[in-house]
C-alpha positions in Angstrom: 82.4 137.9 66.9 81.5 140.6 64.3 82.6 140.5 60.6 85.6 142.9 61.1 87.0 140.7 63.9 86.6 137.5 61.9 88.3 139.1 58.9 91.2 140.2 61.1 91.5 136.7 62.4 91.6 135.3 58.8 94.3 137.8 57.8 96.4 136.8 60.7 96.0 133.1 59.9 96.9 133.6 56.2 100.1 135.5 57.1 101.3 133.1 59.7 103.3 130.0 58.4 102.1 126.7 60.0 105.5 125.2 59.4 107.3 128.0 61.1 104.9 128.6 63.9 102.7 125.4 64.3 101.2 126.0 67.7 100.0 129.6 66.8 98.7 128.5 63.6 96.9 125.6 65.1 95.2 127.9 67.6 94.2 130.5 65.0 92.8 128.0 62.5 91.0 126.0 65.1 89.0 129.3 65.9 88.3 129.8 62.3 87.1 126.3 61.6 84.8 126.5 64.7 83.3 129.7 63.4 83.2 128.6 59.8 83.3 124.8 59.4 83.2 125.1 55.5 86.5 127.1 55.3 88.7 124.5 53.6 91.8 126.8 53.6 91.7 127.0 57.4 91.3 123.2 57.7 94.4 122.8 55.4 96.5 125.3 57.4 95.4 123.3 60.6 96.5 120.2 58.9 99.9 121.7 58.0 100.4 122.8 61.6 99.7 119.3 63.0 101.9 117.8 60.4 104.8 120.1 61.4 104.2 118.8 65.0 104.2 115.2 63.7 100.7 114.7 64.9 99.6 112.8 61.9 96.3 111.6 63.4 95.1 115.2 63.8 96.6 116.3 60.5 94.7 113.6 58.6 91.5 114.5 60.5 91.8 118.2 59.4 92.2 117.1 55.8 89.3 114.8 56.0 87.2 117.7 57.4 88.3 119.8 54.3 87.4 117.0 51.9 84.0 116.5 53.7 82.9 120.0 52.7 84.9 120.2 49.4 85.2 116.6 48.1 86.8 117.8 44.8 89.7 119.9 46.5 92.9 118.8 45.0 94.9 120.7 47.5 93.2 118.7 50.4 93.8 115.4 48.4 97.5 116.1 47.9 98.0 117.3 51.4 96.4 114.0 52.7 98.6 112.0 50.6 101.7 113.7 51.8 100.6 113.3 55.5 100.0 109.5 54.8 103.4 109.0 53.2 105.2 111.0 56.0 103.2 108.9 58.6 104.2 105.6 56.9 107.9 106.6 56.9 107.7 107.6 60.5 106.4 104.2 61.5 109.0 102.5 59.5 111.7 104.5 61.2 110.3 103.6 64.5 111.9 100.2 64.7 115.4 101.7 64.9 116.6 101.1 68.4 119.7 103.4 68.8 120.4 107.0 68.3 123.7 106.4 66.3 121.9 104.2 63.8 119.0 106.6 63.3 121.5 109.6 62.7 123.7 107.5 60.4 120.7 106.4 58.3 119.3 109.9 58.2 122.6 111.5 57.0 123.1 108.7 54.4 119.5 109.3 53.1 120.3 113.0 52.6 123.3 112.1 50.5 121.2 109.7 48.4 118.5 112.4 47.9 115.9 110.5 49.8 114.8 113.5 51.9 111.5 112.1 53.2 113.2 108.9 54.4 116.0 111.1 55.9 113.5 113.2 57.8 111.8 110.2 59.2 115.1 108.7 60.5 116.3 112.0 62.0 113.1 112.5 63.9 113.7 109.1 65.3 117.2 110.3 66.2 115.6 113.2 68.0 113.3 110.9 70.0 116.4 108.7 71.0 118.6 111.6 71.9 120.1 111.0 75.4 121.8 114.4 75.7 121.7 118.0 74.6 124.6 117.5 72.2 122.8 114.5 70.5 119.6 116.4 70.3 121.4 119.5 68.7 123.1 117.2 66.1 119.8 115.6 65.2 117.9 118.9 64.9 120.7 120.4 62.8 120.7 117.5 60.5 116.9 117.8 60.2 117.3 121.4 59.2 119.7 120.3 56.4 117.2 117.6 55.2 114.3 120.1 55.1 116.4 122.7 53.3 117.4 120.2 50.6 113.7 120.0 49.5 113.9 123.6 48.2 110.2 124.7 48.7 109.0 127.4 51.0 107.1 125.2 53.4 110.2 122.9 53.8 112.4 126.0 54.3 110.1 127.2 57.0 110.4 123.8 58.8 114.3 124.0 58.4 114.2 127.4 60.0 112.2 126.1 62.8 114.8 123.3 63.5 117.7 125.7 63.5 115.8 128.3 65.7 115.0 125.5 68.2 118.8 124.7 68.6 119.6 128.4 68.9 117.1 128.8 71.6 118.8 126.1 73.6 122.3 127.0 72.6 122.7 130.5 71.1 126.4 129.9 70.3 125.8 126.8 68.1 127.7 127.6 64.9 126.1 124.9 62.8 122.7 126.2 63.6 123.7 129.9 63.0 125.1 129.0 59.6 122.2 126.8 58.7 119.6 129.4 59.6 121.5 132.1 57.6 121.5 129.8 54.6 117.8 129.0 54.9 116.9 132.7 55.1 119.0 133.4 52.0 117.3 130.4 50.2 113.9 131.9 51.1 114.7 135.3 49.8 116.1 133.9 46.6 113.0 131.7 46.0 110.6 134.6 46.8 112.5 136.8 44.3 112.3 134.2 41.6 108.5 133.7 42.1 108.1 137.5 42.0 110.0 137.6 38.8 108.0 134.9 37.2 104.8 136.7 38.3 106.1 139.9 36.8 106.9 138.3 33.4 103.4 136.9 33.1 101.9 140.3 33.8 100.5 141.9 30.5 99.7 145.6 30.2 96.3 146.1 28.6 95.8 149.3 26.6 92.4 150.8 26.9 91.0 152.8 24.0 90.2 156.4 24.6 87.2 158.4 23.5 88.0 160.5 20.4 87.5 164.2 20.0 85.1 163.6 17.1 81.7 162.0 17.7 81.5 158.4 16.8 85.2 158.0 16.7 87.6 156.3 19.2 91.2 157.5 19.6 93.6 154.7 20.4 97.0 155.1 21.9 99.8 154.4 19.4 101.0 150.8 19.6 104.5 150.6 20.9 106.8 147.6 20.6 106.5 145.7 23.9 109.8 145.9 25.8 111.5 142.7 26.7 111.1 141.7 30.4 113.8 143.3 32.5 116.3 141.0 34.0 117.4 141.4 37.5 120.8 143.3 37.9 122.1 140.6 40.2 120.5 137.1 40.5 122.0 134.7 42.9 121.6 131.1 41.7 121.9 128.3 44.3 124.3 125.7 42.9 124.5 122.1 44.0 127.1 121.2 46.7 126.8 117.5 47.0 126.8 114.6 44.4 123.3 113.6 45.4 122.0 117.2 44.8 123.8 117.3 41.4 122.3 114.0 40.3 118.8 115.1 41.4 119.1 118.2 39.2 120.2 116.0 36.3 117.3 113.6 37.0 119.6 110.7 37.7 119.7 108.1 40.5 123.0 107.1 42.2 125.2 105.4 41.0 125.6 107.2 37.7 128.3 106.7 35.2 130.1 109.5 33.3 128.2 108.4 30.1 124.9 108.8 31.8 125.8 112.2 33.2 126.8 113.5 29.8 123.7 112.2 28.1 121.5 113.7 30.8 123.3 117.0 30.5 122.8 117.3 26.8 119.1 116.5 27.2 118.5 119.0 30.0 120.6 121.7 28.4 118.2 121.8 25.3 115.4 122.5 27.8 117.1 124.8 30.2 118.8 127.1 27.7 117.1 130.6 27.5 117.0 130.3 23.8 114.8 127.3 24.0 112.3 128.6 26.6 114.4 128.0 29.7 116.1 130.6 31.8 119.6 131.8 32.8 119.2 130.4 36.4 118.1 127.0 35.2 121.1 126.8 32.8 123.5 127.8 35.5 122.1 125.1 37.9 122.4 122.5 35.1 125.9 123.4 34.2 127.0 123.4 37.8 125.4 120.0 38.4 127.1 118.5 35.4 130.5 119.8 36.3 130.2 118.6 39.9 128.7 115.2 39.1 131.4 114.6 36.4 134.3 115.6 38.7 133.0 113.4 41.6 132.4 110.4 39.3 135.7 110.8 37.6 137.6 111.2 40.9 135.9 108.0 42.2 136.8 105.9 39.3 
């Protein structure tokens, strides 16, 4: 393989999400690692693909390979730690003997904000499924659990769960709605990341050579314009008590007094005048109103 072919292989691997397309990502990155064993990025993509397939032995081995060539890689260390945590939770969930119990525990853990534990229980429910309908319910619940983590990799895994259901049952409404919500979340998250990148960008003014010898003519300094705000920004608000408490950095159960105290503390940080953002303030306000209304209604 010549350099141009290897570069094309790298480009394909970098553009492919290991969480969304694990089988293809594993195949591509295996070829890259065979050709370049020192490529830590390919080893980590390989680990992510194996992790998405729940092959924790192979995922850990890929991380160890990256650390063998790059012992100081923080990304490899963090990925290995995540794999070990998910592996341990999977083994704990393996003692559950019935589908109904696994599904019940998984849904309860989502409500409590324990998403890692919920995912382990729901994968156990998938393994214990005795019919197509049971399998569809478990995969849809898995999609909801992955979506609640609110990062791009987890959103890719959520989309994979919903797409699996739709391949088996194209008319499944829960999967259709779930996939649409995940795609919307991905778009919003990417827009937010692009906006943050744009705000960090600084325009450097380069001096120009003056007309007279030995002099430099500088462009006139202009007042830097404030960063443009998007005309319309959709902010995802919490929909459950567990999600609202997680935004407020509280653990259930929480009292009305604790919710108000947490809101006052976070509002000082999230407010745009104190270095926060409009989106962060909207989420904190929404979480405060939802949590307070739920707690007040329950008391």
